[in-house]
All heavy atoms as a GROMACS GRO file, in nm:
protein
  518
    1MET      N    1 -13.648  -1.551  15.103
    1MET     CA    2 -13.729  -1.669  15.103
    1MET      C    3 -13.873  -1.632  15.139
    1MET      O    4 -13.925  -1.672  15.242
    1MET     CB    5 -13.669  -1.768  15.203
    1MET     CG    6 -13.755  -1.884  15.234
    1MET     SD    7 -13.685  -1.993  15.357
    1MET     CE    8 -13.712  -1.901  15.506
    2PRO      N    9 -13.938  -1.553  15.056
    2PRO     CA   10 -14.078  -1.522  15.085
    2PRO      C   11 -14.166  -1.644  15.062
    2PRO      O   12 -14.145  -1.721  14.970
    2PRO     CB   13 -14.112  -1.411  14.986
    2PRO     CG   14 -14.015  -1.426  14.877
    2PRO     CD   15 -13.891  -1.487  14.936
    3LEU      N   16 -14.264  -1.661  15.149
    3LEU     CA   17 -14.355  -1.773  15.137
    3LEU      C   18 -14.469  -1.738  15.043
    3LEU      O   19 -14.507  -1.622  15.030
    3LEU     CB   20 -14.410  -1.809  15.275
    3LEU     CG   21 -14.307  -1.853  15.378
    3LEU    CD1   22 -14.376  -1.877  15.511
    3LEU    CD2   23 -14.236  -1.977  15.333
    4ASN      N   24 -14.523  -1.839  14.978
    4ASN     CA   25 -14.637  -1.820  14.889
    4ASN      C   26 -14.761  -1.790  14.972
    4ASN      O   27 -14.778  -1.841  15.083
    4ASN     CB   28 -14.661  -1.944  14.804
    4ASN     CG   29 -14.545  -1.972  14.712
    4ASN    OD1   30 -14.478  -1.881  14.667
    4ASN    ND2   31 -14.523  -2.098  14.684
    5ARG      N   32 -14.851  -1.712  14.916
    5ARG     CA   33 -14.976  -1.681  14.983
    5ARG      C   34 -15.082  -1.782  14.941
    5ARG      O   35 -15.078  -1.834  14.831
    5ARG     CB   36 -15.024  -1.542  14.946
    5ARG     CG   37 -14.938  -1.435  15.002
    5ARG     CD   38 -14.990  -1.300  14.961
    5ARG     NE   39 -14.914  -1.198  15.032
    5ARG     CZ   40 -14.969  -1.092  15.087
    5ARG    NH1   41 -15.097  -1.071  15.076
    5ARG    NH2   42 -14.895  -1.005  15.151
    6GLY      N   43 -15.172  -1.810  15.029
    6GLY     CA   44 -15.282  -1.898  14.997
    6GLY      C   45 -15.306  -2.001  15.105
    6GLY      O   46 -15.221  -2.026  15.189
    7LYS      N   47 -15.425  -2.060  15.103
    7LYS     CA   48 -15.464  -2.155  15.206
    7LYS      C   49 -15.473  -2.297  15.154
    7LYS      O   50 -15.503  -2.388  15.230
    7LYS     CB   51 -15.601  -2.116  15.263
    7LYS     CG   52 -15.598  -1.986  15.338
    7LYS     CD   53 -15.730  -1.959  15.402
    7LYS     CE   54 -15.725  -1.828  15.479
    7LYS     NZ   55 -15.792  -1.834  15.604
    8SER      N   56 -15.447  -2.319  15.025
    8SER     CA   57 -15.462  -2.453  14.969
    8SER      C   58 -15.352  -2.546  15.019
    8SER      O   59 -15.245  -2.502  15.063
    8SER     CB   60 -15.458  -2.448  14.816
    8SER     OG   61 -15.328  -2.418  14.771
    9GLN      N   62 -15.381  -2.675  15.013
    9GLN     CA   63 -15.285  -2.776  15.057
    9GLN      C   64 -15.157  -2.769  14.974
    9GLN      O   65 -15.047  -2.787  15.026
    9GLN     CB   66 -15.348  -2.916  15.045
    9GLN     CG   67 -15.257  -3.027  15.090
    9GLN     CD   68 -15.221  -3.018  15.238
    9GLN    OE1   69 -15.306  -2.989  15.320
    9GLN    NE2   70 -15.096  -3.042  15.272
   10LYS      N   71 -15.170  -2.741  14.845
   10LYS     CA   72 -15.055  -2.732  14.756
   10LYS      C   73 -14.963  -2.616  14.797
   10LYS      O   74 -14.840  -2.632  14.800
   10LYS     CB   75 -15.103  -2.713  14.612
   10LYS     CG   76 -14.992  -2.715  14.511
   10LYS     CD   77 -15.048  -2.705  14.370
   10LYS     CE   78 -14.934  -2.707  14.268
   10LYS     NZ   79 -14.985  -2.693  14.132
   11THR      N   80 -15.021  -2.503  14.830
   11THR     CA   81 -14.943  -2.388  14.873
   11THR      C   82 -14.871  -2.414  15.005
   11THR      O   83 -14.753  -2.382  15.020
   11THR     CB   84 -15.034  -2.264  14.887
   11THR    OG1   85 -15.101  -2.242  14.765
   11THR    CG2   86 -14.954  -2.141  14.924
   12VAL      N   87 -14.942  -2.475  15.099
   12VAL     CA   88 -14.882  -2.507  15.228
   12VAL      C   89 -14.766  -2.606  15.209
   12VAL      O   90 -14.658  -2.589  15.267
   12VAL     CB   91 -14.988  -2.563  15.326
   12VAL    CG1   92 -14.924  -2.614  15.454
   12VAL    CG2   93 -15.092  -2.457  15.359
   13SER      N   94 -14.786  -2.707  15.125
   13SER     CA   95 -14.681  -2.806  15.100
   13SER      C   96 -14.558  -2.742  15.036
   13SER      O   97 -14.445  -2.773  15.072
   13SER     CB   98 -14.733  -2.916  15.008
   13SER     OG   99 -14.835  -2.987  15.070
   14THR      N  100 -14.581  -2.651  14.942
   14THR     CA  101 -14.471  -2.580  14.877
   14THR      C  102 -14.392  -2.498  14.979
   14THR      O  103 -14.269  -2.496  14.977
   14THR     CB  104 -14.525  -2.488  14.766
   14THR    OG1  105 -14.602  -2.566  14.675
   14THR    CG2  106 -14.412  -2.420  14.692
   15ASN      N  107 -14.463  -2.432  15.068
   15ASN     CA  108 -14.397  -2.352  15.172
   15ASN      C  109 -14.316  -2.440  15.267
   15ASN      O  110 -14.206  -2.402  15.307
   15ASN     CB  111 -14.499  -2.269  15.248
   15ASN     CG  112 -14.553  -2.154  15.166
   15ASN    OD1  113 -14.493  -2.111  15.069
   15ASN    ND2  114 -14.669  -2.104  15.205
   16ILE      N  115 -14.369  -2.556  15.302
   16ILE     CA  116 -14.296  -2.646  15.391
   16ILE      C  117 -14.168  -2.693  15.323
   16ILE      O  118 -14.061  -2.695  15.384
   16ILE     CB  119 -14.384  -2.766  15.433
   16ILE    CG1  120 -14.496  -2.719  15.526
   16ILE    CG2  121 -14.301  -2.874  15.501
   16ILE    CD1  122 -14.600  -2.824  15.556
   17LYS      N  123 -14.177  -2.730  15.196
   17LYS     CA  124 -14.057  -2.773  15.123
   17LYS      C  125 -13.954  -2.662  15.118
   17LYS      O  126 -13.834  -2.687  15.132
   17LYS     CB  127 -14.095  -2.816  14.981
   17LYS     CG  128 -14.167  -2.948  14.976
   17LYS     CD  129 -14.210  -2.982  14.835
   17LYS     CE  130 -14.300  -3.105  14.836
   17LYS     NZ  131 -14.358  -3.132  14.704
   18GLU      N  132 -13.998  -2.540  15.096
   18GLU     CA  133 -13.906  -2.426  15.091
   18GLU      C  134 -13.838  -2.404  15.227
   18GLU      O  135 -13.718  -2.378  15.233
   18GLU     CB  136 -13.984  -2.299  15.051
   18GLU     CG  137 -13.900  -2.175  15.043
   18GLU     CD  138 -13.799  -2.179  14.929
   18GLU    OE1  139 -13.826  -2.243  14.826
   18GLU    OE2  140 -13.691  -2.117  14.944
   19LEU      N  141 -13.915  -2.417  15.334
   19LEU     CA  142 -13.859  -2.397  15.468
   19LEU      C  143 -13.765  -2.511  15.510
   19LEU      O  144 -13.679  -2.492  15.595
   19LEU     CB  145 -13.972  -2.383  15.570
   19LEU     CG  146 -14.052  -2.253  15.561
   19LEU    CD1  147 -14.182  -2.266  15.636
   19LEU    CD2  148 -13.970  -2.137  15.614
   20MET      N  149 -13.782  -2.628  15.451
   20MET     CA  150 -13.699  -2.743  15.488
   20MET      C  151 -13.562  -2.742  15.418
   20MET      O  152 -13.472  -2.814  15.458
   20MET     CB  153 -13.770  -2.875  15.453
   20MET     CG  154 -13.879  -2.912  15.549
   20MET     SD  155 -13.823  -2.945  15.716
   20MET     CE  156 -13.729  -3.093  15.691
   21LYS      N  157 -13.545  -2.661  15.315
   21LYS     CA  158 -13.420  -2.663  15.239
   21LYS      C  159 -13.300  -2.632  15.328
   21LYS      O  160 -13.222  -2.718  15.359
   21LYS     CB  161 -13.427  -2.566  15.121
   21LYS     CG  162 -13.511  -2.620  15.009
   21LYS     CD  163 -13.510  -2.527  14.892
   21LYS     CE  164 -13.600  -2.582  14.781
   21LYS     NZ  165 -13.613  -2.489  14.672
   22LYS      N  166 -13.283  -2.508  15.366
   22LYS     CA  167 -13.175  -2.472  15.457
   22LYS      C  168 -13.221  -2.355  15.542
   22LYS      O  169 -13.253  -2.249  15.489
   22LYS     CB  170 -13.050  -2.434  15.378
   22LYS     CG  171 -12.934  -2.408  15.471
   22LYS     CD  172 -12.803  -2.400  15.402
   22LYS     CE  173 -12.698  -2.382  15.511
   22LYS     NZ  174 -12.574  -2.336  15.464
   23PRO      N  175 -13.224  -2.375  15.674
   23PRO     CA  176 -13.272  -2.267  15.760
   23PRO      C  177 -13.170  -2.154  15.770
   23PRO      O  178 -13.050  -2.175  15.756
   23PRO     CB  179 -13.292  -2.335  15.895
   23PRO     CG  180 -13.202  -2.452  15.893
   23PRO     CD  181 -13.192  -2.495  15.749
   24SER      N  182 -13.220  -2.033  15.794
   24SER     CA  183 -13.132  -1.919  15.816
   24SER      C  184 -13.059  -1.940  15.949
   24SER      O  185 -13.090  -2.032  16.024
   24SER     CB  186 -13.215  -1.791  15.821
   24SER     OG  187 -13.304  -1.795  15.930
   25LYS      N  188 -12.964  -1.853  15.979
   25LYS     CA  189 -12.888  -1.869  16.104
   25LYS      C  190 -12.978  -1.862  16.226
   25LYS      O  191 -12.964  -1.940  16.320
   25LYS     CB  192 -12.780  -1.763  16.113
   25LYS     CG  193 -12.661  -1.790  16.026
   25LYS     CD  194 -12.550  -1.693  16.054
   25LYS     CE  195 -12.429  -1.727  15.969
   25LYS     NZ  196 -12.315  -1.641  16.001
   26ALA      N  197 -13.072  -1.769  16.225
   26ALA     CA  198 -13.162  -1.753  16.340
   26ALA      C  199 -13.252  -1.875  16.355
   26ALA      O  200 -13.274  -1.925  16.466
   26ALA     CB  201 -13.247  -1.628  16.324
   27ARG      N  202 -13.305  -1.926  16.242
   27ARG     CA  203 -13.391  -2.046  16.249
   27ARG      C  204 -13.311  -2.168  16.288
   27ARG      O  205 -13.362  -2.256  16.358
   27ARG     CB  206 -13.460  -2.069  16.114
   27ARG     CG  207 -13.587  -1.988  16.101
   27ARG     CD  208 -13.680  -2.034  15.994
   27ARG     NE  209 -13.706  -2.176  15.995
   27ARG     CZ  210 -13.686  -2.257  15.890
   27ARG    NH1  211 -13.641  -2.211  15.778
   27ARG    NH2  212 -13.712  -2.385  15.899
   28ALA      N  213 -13.185  -2.177  16.244
   28ALA     CA  214 -13.102  -2.292  16.278
   28ALA      C  215 -13.080  -2.299  16.429
   28ALA      O  216 -13.085  -2.406  16.490
   28ALA     CB  217 -12.969  -2.286  16.205
   29LYS      N  218 -13.061  -2.184  16.490
   29LYS     CA  219 -13.044  -2.180  16.636
   29LYS      C  220 -13.173  -2.222  16.705
   29LYS      O  221 -13.171  -2.297  16.802
   29LYS     CB  222 -13.004  -2.040  16.680
   29LYS     CG  223 -12.974  -2.031  16.828
   29LYS     CD  224 -12.927  -1.894  16.868
   29LYS     CE  225 -12.900  -1.891  17.017
   29LYS     NZ  226 -12.863  -1.757  17.062
   30GLY      N  227 -13.285  -2.175  16.653
   30GLY     CA  228 -13.414  -2.213  16.709
   30GLY      C  229 -13.442  -2.362  16.695
   30GLY      O  230 -13.498  -2.425  16.785
   31VAL      N  231 -13.399  -2.420  16.583
   31VAL     CA  232 -13.417  -2.564  16.560
   31VAL      C  233 -13.335  -2.642  16.662
   31VAL      O  234 -13.385  -2.740  16.721
   31VAL     CB  235 -13.377  -2.601  16.416
   31VAL    CG1  236 -13.363  -2.751  16.400
   31VAL    CG2  237 -13.479  -2.548  16.317
   32ARG      N  238 -13.211  -2.602  16.683
   32ARG     CA  239 -13.126  -2.672  16.781
   32ARG      C  240 -13.186  -2.664  16.922
   32ARG      O  241 -13.189  -2.763  16.995
   32ARG     CB  242 -12.985  -2.614  16.781
   32ARG     CG  243 -12.903  -2.653  16.661
   32ARG     CD  244 -12.757  -2.618  16.678
   32ARG     NE  245 -12.734  -2.477  16.707
   32ARG     CZ  246 -12.716  -2.382  16.616
   32ARG    NH1  247 -12.717  -2.413  16.488
   32ARG    NH2  248 -12.694  -2.257  16.652
   33THR      N  249 -13.235  -2.545  16.958
   33THR     CA  250 -13.295  -2.527  17.090
   33THR      C  251 -13.420  -2.612  17.106
   33THR      O  252 -13.439  -2.678  17.208
   33THR     CB  253 -13.328  -2.378  17.113
   33THR    OG1  254 -13.210  -2.300  17.096
   33THR    CG2  255 -13.386  -2.355  17.250
   34LEU      N  256 -13.505  -2.612  17.004
   34LEU     CA  257 -13.627  -2.692  17.006
   34LEU      C  258 -13.595  -2.841  17.019
   34LEU      O  259 -13.658  -2.912  17.098
   34LEU     CB  260 -13.710  -2.666  16.880
   34LEU     CG  261 -13.841  -2.741  16.866
   34LEU    CD1  262 -13.938  -2.698  16.974
   34LEU    CD2  263 -13.901  -2.715  16.728
   35ALA      N  264 -13.497  -2.887  16.943
   35ALA     CA  265 -13.459  -3.028  16.947
   35ALA      C  266 -13.409  -3.066  17.087
   35ALA      O  267 -13.444  -3.171  17.140
   35ALA     CB  268 -13.352  -3.057  16.843
   36LYS      N  269 -13.331  -2.979  17.144
   36LYS     CA  270 -13.275  -3.007  17.276
   36LYS      C  271 -13.384  -3.010  17.383
   36LYS      O  272 -13.388  -3.099  17.468
   36LYS     CB  273 -13.172  -2.899  17.311
   36LYS     CG  274 -13.082  -2.932  17.425
   36LYS     CD  275 -12.976  -2.826  17.438
   36LYS     CE  276 -12.869  -2.866  17.535
   36LYS     NZ  277 -12.765  -2.764  17.549
   37ARG      N  278 -13.476  -2.914  17.379
   37ARG     CA  279 -13.582  -2.906  17.479
   37ARG      C  280 -13.680  -3.023  17.470
   37ARG      O  281 -13.728  -3.072  17.570
   37ARG     CB  282 -13.659  -2.776  17.465
   37ARG     CG  283 -13.586  -2.658  17.517
   37ARG     CD  284 -13.671  -2.536  17.512
   37ARG     NE  285 -13.597  -2.420  17.561
   37ARG     CZ  286 -13.641  -2.296  17.558
   37ARG    NH1  287 -13.760  -2.271  17.508
   37ARG    NH2  288 -13.568  -2.199  17.604
   38MET      N  289 -13.711  -3.064  17.346
   38MET     CA  290 -13.811  -3.169  17.328
   38MET      C  291 -13.750  -3.308  17.322
   38MET      O  292 -13.822  -3.407  17.320
   38MET     CB  293 -13.892  -3.143  17.201
   38MET     CG  294 -13.973  -3.015  17.209
   38MET     SD  295 -14.080  -2.994  17.068
   38MET     CE  296 -14.210  -3.109  17.109
   39GLY      N  297 -13.617  -3.317  17.315
   39GLY     CA  298 -13.552  -3.447  17.308
   39GLY      C  299 -13.574  -3.518  17.176
   39GLY      O  300 -13.592  -3.640  17.173
   40ILE      N  301 -13.576  -3.442  17.067
   40ILE     CA  302 -13.594  -3.500  16.934
   40ILE      C  303 -13.474  -3.465  16.847
   40ILE      O  304 -13.390  -3.384  16.886
   40ILE     CB  305 -13.725  -3.448  16.868
   40ILE    CG1  306 -13.726  -3.296  16.861
   40ILE    CG2  307 -13.847  -3.499  16.942
   40ILE    CD1  308 -13.849  -3.237  16.793
   41THR      N  309 -13.467  -3.525  16.729
   41THR     CA  310 -13.356  -3.497  16.640
   41THR      C  311 -13.372  -3.357  16.580
   41THR      O  312 -13.484  -3.306  16.567
   41THR     CB  313 -13.349  -3.599  16.525
   41THR    OG1  314 -13.466  -3.584  16.444
   41THR    CG2  315 -13.339  -3.741  16.577
   42PRO      N  316 -13.261  -3.294  16.542
   42PRO     CA  317 -13.270  -3.162  16.479
   42PRO      C  318 -13.351  -3.163  16.349
   42PRO      O  319 -13.421  -3.067  16.319
   42PRO     CB  320 -13.125  -3.125  16.452
   42PRO     CG  321 -13.047  -3.201  16.554
   42PRO     CD  322 -13.122  -3.328  16.573
   43LYS      N  323 -13.346  -3.271  16.274
   43LYS     CA  324 -13.423  -3.280  16.150
   43LYS      C  325 -13.573  -3.281  16.181
   43LYS      O  326 -13.651  -3.215  16.111
   43LYS     CB  327 -13.384  -3.408  16.074
   43LYS     CG  328 -13.430  -3.411  15.933
   43LYS     CD  329 -13.354  -3.309  15.851
   43LYS     CE  330 -13.390  -3.322  15.705
   43LYS     NZ  331 -13.327  -3.220  15.625
   44GLU      N  332 -13.615  -3.354  16.283
   44GLU     CA  333 -13.756  -3.357  16.324
   44GLU      C  334 -13.798  -3.220  16.376
   44GLU      O  335 -13.908  -3.173  16.348
   44GLU     CB  336 -13.778  -3.464  16.431
   44GLU     CG  337 -13.917  -3.467  16.489
   44GLU     CD  338 -14.027  -3.505  16.391
   44GLU    OE1  339 -13.996  -3.557  16.282
   44GLU    OE2  340 -14.145  -3.481  16.422
   45ALA      N  341 -13.710  -3.153  16.450
   45ALA     CA  342 -13.741  -3.020  16.502
   45ALA      C  343 -13.756  -2.921  16.386
   45ALA      O  344 -13.846  -2.836  16.388
   45ALA     CB  345 -13.632  -2.974  16.597
   46GLN      N  346 -13.671  -2.934  16.284
   46GLN     CA  347 -13.680  -2.847  16.167
   46GLN      C  348 -13.812  -2.872  16.094
   46GLN      O  349 -13.878  -2.778  16.050
   46GLN     CB  350 -13.564  -2.872  16.073
   46GLN     CG  351 -13.563  -2.782  15.952
   46GLN     CD  352 -13.448  -2.810  15.860
   46GLN    OE1  353 -13.364  -2.895  15.886
   46GLN    NE2  354 -13.442  -2.738  15.750
   47ARG      N  355 -13.854  -2.998  16.084
   47ARG     CA  356 -13.980  -3.031  16.017
   47ARG      C  357 -14.098  -2.971  16.093
   47ARG      O  358 -14.187  -2.908  16.033
   47ARG     CB  359 -13.998  -3.182  16.005
   47ARG     CG  360 -14.120  -3.222  15.924
   47ARG     CD  361 -14.150  -3.369  15.933
   47ARG     NE  362 -14.189  -3.409  16.068
   47ARG     CZ  363 -14.310  -3.388  16.122
   47ARG    NH1  364 -14.403  -3.327  16.054
   47ARG    NH2  365 -14.337  -3.427  16.244
   48ARG      N  366 -14.100  -2.987  16.224
   48ARG     CA  367 -14.210  -2.933  16.304
   48ARG      C  368 -14.217  -2.781  16.294
   48ARG      O  369 -14.325  -2.723  16.285
   48ARG     CB  370 -14.193  -2.974  16.451
   48ARG     CG  371 -14.221  -3.119  16.476
   48ARG     CD  372 -14.214  -3.149  16.623
   48ARG     NE  373 -14.229  -3.291  16.648
   48ARG     CZ  374 -14.245  -3.343  16.769
   48ARG    NH1  375 -14.248  -3.265  16.876
   48ARG    NH2  376 -14.258  -3.472  16.784
   49GLN      N  377 -14.101  -2.718  16.297
   49GLN     CA  378 -14.097  -2.573  16.286
   49GLN      C  379 -14.146  -2.527  16.149
   49GLN      O  380 -14.221  -2.430  16.137
   49GLN     CB  381 -13.955  -2.523  16.311
   49GLN     CG  382 -13.945  -2.373  16.325
   49GLN     CD  383 -13.804  -2.327  16.344
   49GLN    OE1  384 -13.720  -2.351  16.258
   49GLN    NE2  385 -13.777  -2.263  16.456
   50ALA      N  386 -14.106  -2.597  16.043
   50ALA     CA  387 -14.148  -2.561  15.907
   50ALA      C  388 -14.299  -2.574  15.892
   50ALA      O  389 -14.365  -2.488  15.832
   50ALA     CB  390 -14.077  -2.649  15.806
   51VAL      N  391 -14.357  -2.680  15.948
   51VAL     CA  392 -14.502  -2.700  15.940
   51VAL      C  393 -14.574  -2.588  16.015
   51VAL      O  394 -14.671  -2.532  15.965
   51VAL     CB  395 -14.541  -2.838  15.997
   51VAL    CG1  396 -14.691  -2.850  16.017
   51VAL    CG2  397 -14.490  -2.948  15.907
   52ALA      N  398 -14.525  -2.554  16.132
   52ALA     CA  399 -14.589  -2.448  16.211
   52ALA      C  400 -14.583  -2.314  16.139
   52ALA      O  401 -14.683  -2.240  16.134
   52ALA     CB  402 -14.521  -2.438  16.347
   53ILE      N  403 -14.471  -2.281  16.078
   53ILE     CA  404 -14.456  -2.154  16.007
   53ILE      C  405 -14.547  -2.151  15.884
   53ILE      O  406 -14.614  -2.051  15.858
   53ILE     CB  407 -14.309  -2.131  15.966
   53ILE    CG1  408 -14.223  -2.106  16.091
   53ILE    CG2  409 -14.297  -2.014  15.870
   53ILE    CD1  410 -14.075  -2.108  16.064
   54ALA      N  411 -14.550  -2.260  15.809
   54ALA     CA  412 -14.632  -2.266  15.687
   54ALA      C  413 -14.780  -2.256  15.720
   54ALA      O  414 -14.855  -2.184  15.651
   54ALA     CB  415 -14.603  -2.394  15.610
   55LEU      N  416 -14.825  -2.325  15.823
   55LEU     CA  417 -14.966  -2.319  15.860
   55LEU      C  418 -15.003  -2.181  15.914
   55LEU      O  419 -15.112  -2.130  15.888
   55LEU     CB  420 -15.000  -2.427  15.963
   55LEU     CG  421 -15.001  -2.570  15.909
   55LEU    CD1  422 -15.024  -2.669  16.022
   55LEU    CD2  423 -15.105  -2.587  15.801
   56ARG      N  424 -14.913  -2.121  15.986
   56ARG     CA  425 -14.940  -1.986  16.039
   56ARG      C  426 -14.950  -1.886  15.925
   56ARG      O  427 -15.036  -1.798  15.926
   56ARG     CB  428 -14.830  -1.946  16.136
   56ARG     CG  429 -14.848  -1.807  16.190
   56ARG     CD  430 -14.819  -1.804  16.332
   56ARG     NE  431 -14.862  -1.675  16.385
   56ARG     CZ  432 -14.847  -1.641  16.509
   56ARG    NH1  433 -14.795  -1.726  16.592
   56ARG    NH2  434 -14.886  -1.526  16.552
   57ALA      N  435 -14.863  -1.900  15.825
   57ALA     CA  436 -14.868  -1.810  15.710
   57ALA      C  437 -14.998  -1.827  15.631
   57ALA      O  438 -15.048  -1.732  15.572
   57ALA     CB  439 -14.748  -1.836  15.618
   58ALA      N  440 -15.051  -1.948  15.632
   58ALA     CA  441 -15.177  -1.975  15.561
   58ALA      C  442 -15.299  -1.938  15.644
   58ALA      O  443 -15.411  -1.941  15.594
   58ALA     CB  444 -15.184  -2.123  15.524
   59GLY      N  445 -15.279  -1.907  15.770
   59GLY     CA  446 -15.392  -1.870  15.856
   59GLY      C  447 -15.472  -1.989  15.902
   59GLY      O  448 -15.590  -1.977  15.931
   60LYS      N  449 -15.407  -2.105  15.908
   60LYS     CA  450 -15.474  -2.226  15.952
   60LYS      C  451 -15.425  -2.264  16.091
   60LYS      O  452 -15.310  -2.237  16.126
   60LYS     CB  453 -15.446  -2.343  15.857
   60LYS     CG  454 -15.505  -2.324  15.720
   60LYS     CD  455 -15.484  -2.448  15.637
   60LYS     CE  456 -15.556  -2.440  15.505
   60LYS     NZ  457 -15.547  -2.564  15.429
   61PRO      N  458 -15.509  -2.330  16.171
   61PRO     CA  459 -15.465  -2.375  16.302
   61PRO      C  460 -15.366  -2.489  16.291
   61PRO      O  461 -15.373  -2.568  16.195
   61PRO     CB  462 -15.593  -2.418  16.373
   61PRO     CG  463 -15.687  -2.451  16.263
   61PRO     CD  464 -15.651  -2.361  16.149
   62LEU      N  465 -15.277  -2.501  16.386
   62LEU     CA  466 -15.178  -2.608  16.385
   62LEU      C  467 -15.245  -2.744  16.404
   62LEU      O  468 -15.214  -2.840  16.336
   62LEU     CB  469 -15.074  -2.584  16.495
   62LEU     CG  470 -14.956  -2.678  16.499
   62LEU    CD1  471 -14.880  -2.676  16.367
   62LEU    CD2  472 -14.863  -2.644  16.613
   63ARG      N  473 -15.340  -2.751  16.495
   63ARG     CA  474 -15.414  -2.875  16.521
   63ARG      C  475 -15.561  -2.843  16.540
   63ARG      O  476 -15.596  -2.734  16.586
   63ARG     CB  477 -15.364  -2.942  16.648
   63ARG     CG  478 -15.223  -2.988  16.641
   63ARG     CD  479 -15.188  -3.057  16.769
   63ARG     NE  480 -15.046  -3.083  16.771
   63ARG     CZ  481 -14.977  -3.110  16.878
   63ARG    NH1  482 -15.038  -3.115  16.994
   63ARG    NH2  483 -14.849  -3.133  16.873
   64LYS      N  484 -15.643  -2.941  16.513
   64LYS     CA  485 -15.785  -2.923  16.542
   64LYS      C  486 -15.809  -2.966  16.687
   64LYS      O  487 -15.757  -3.068  16.732
   64LYS     CB  488 -15.871  -3.008  16.448
   64LYS     CG  489 -15.867  -2.958  16.306
   64LYS     CD  490 -15.966  -3.030  16.221
   64LYS     CE  491 -15.966  -2.969  16.083
   64LYS     NZ  492 -16.064  -3.029  15.997
   65LYS      N  493 -15.885  -2.887  16.757
   65LYS     CA  494 -15.912  -2.918  16.898
   65LYS      C  495 -16.032  -3.010  16.909
   65LYS      O  496 -16.130  -2.995  16.837
   65LYS     CB  497 -15.939  -2.789  16.974
   65LYS     CG  498 -15.822  -2.694  16.966
   65LYS     CD  499 -15.818  -2.605  17.083
   65LYS     CE  500 -15.696  -2.516  17.068
   65LYS     NZ  501 -15.648  -2.467  17.189
   66ASN      N  502 -16.023  -3.107  16.998
   66ASN     CA  503 -16.134  -3.198  17.023
   66ASN      C  504 -16.235  -3.131  17.117
   66ASN      O  505 -16.198  -3.061  17.210
   66ASN     CB  506 -16.085  -3.327  17.087
   66ASN     CG  507 -15.997  -3.406  16.992
   66ASN    OD1  508 -16.012  -3.394  16.871
   66ASN    ND2  509 -15.907  -3.485  17.046
   67LYS      N  510 -16.362  -3.156  17.092
   67LYS     CA  511 -16.465  -3.096  17.178
   67LYS      C  512 -16.510  -3.192  17.284
   67LYS      O  513 -16.510  -3.305  17.275
   67LYS     CB  514 -16.583  -3.051  17.095
   67LYS     CG  515 -16.548  -2.934  17.011
   67LYS     CD  516 -16.673  -2.882  16.940
   67LYS     CE  517 -16.639  -2.756  16.864
   67LYS     NZ  518 -16.753  -2.699  16.801
   0.00000   0.00000   0.00000
């Protein structure tokens, strides 16, 4: 499951969709742990993790910081 390269919104969206399909065993364990720690559903934890991975692969910050 290699991710596409690029910084465009279309590339990031494609990567998020790819990551949301079915997580590997290691990612599935991480999703369960994240959901448990944050008190959210596993599906929401999987979405947050997919967004973070896709943005990191694109070299973009997860959030913009307020000044």
